[in-house]
N, C-alpha and C positions, 0 to 999 in steps of 0.2 A: 504494500500500500504506500502511496505517496504521502509525504508529509503535508500537513495542513497548516496554513498560517492562521494564527489566532491572536487575539488581543486580550490580555488579562489586566484587570484594574486592581491595584493594591494601594491602599491609602490615598485614593484619588488620582493616582498616576497610572497611565497606561503603559503596558509592556508588551511589545510585539514578540511573540514566541512561535515556535513550530511544534506541533503535536504529531508524533509518529503514528498514532492510531486514534480512533474515537475514544477508546478507553483512556489513553494518555491525556487527551483533551479534557475528558470528564474529571479525571483526577486533578489536573491542574486547576480547573475551575472550582472544584470543591476545596482544594487547598487555599486558593485565593479567598474564597468565601470565609473559610475558617480563620485565616489571618485577619481579614477585615472585621469579623465578629469579635475576635480577641482584642483587636485594636480599639474597637468601639467601647469595650468594657474598660480598657485602660484609659481611654479618653474621658469616660464618665468618672472613673475613680481617681484619676490623677490629672486633673485639668491643668495644673500648673507645671507639670513635667514637660520636657521637650519632646518633640516627635521622635527624635533619635532615641531618647530613653525609653519611650513607649514601644518603639519597634524592637529595641534590645530585649525588653521584657517579653514581647511576643516571641522572639527567636528563642529565648530561654525556655519559655513554656513549650514550644514545639520540640526543642531538643530533649527536654525532660520526658515528654510523651514518647518520643522515638526510642530513647534509651529504656524506658519502662516497658514498652512493647517488645523490644528485643529481648529483654530479660524474661518477660512472661513467655515468649515464644521458645526460648532456650529451656525454660522450666518444663513447658509442655512437651518438648522433644525428649527431654530426659525422662519424664514420667511415662511417655509412650514407650521408650526403650526398655524401661523397667517392666512395664506391663507386658511387652512383647517377650522379654526374657522369661517372666513368670509363666506366661501362657505356653511358651515352648517347653519349659520344665514340666508343666502340668500335663501337656499332651504326650510328652515322652514317657511320663509315668503311666498314663493310660495304656499306651502301646506296650510298655514293658509288662503290664499285668494282664495282658490278653492271653 
């Protein structure tokens, strides 16, 4: 599929980007919406802070979410491996007792 030119608006500024697929475009638009929503919260809670400070807080929030998601995914993968091992041992025991 050919790349699609799109425009994303973040904090009132437009950014021309290229999306490699419709799914990529959707993710970029959702991400921009999420960033703008978080920025709105910071604008309401910290009206005296600079735009730079508020964007830094948005970036920090996004990074924290990303790291938390990676840790949760690693934990799930570990739990899956443990369950897979236990199931293998269980099934081996059944085969042995036949």
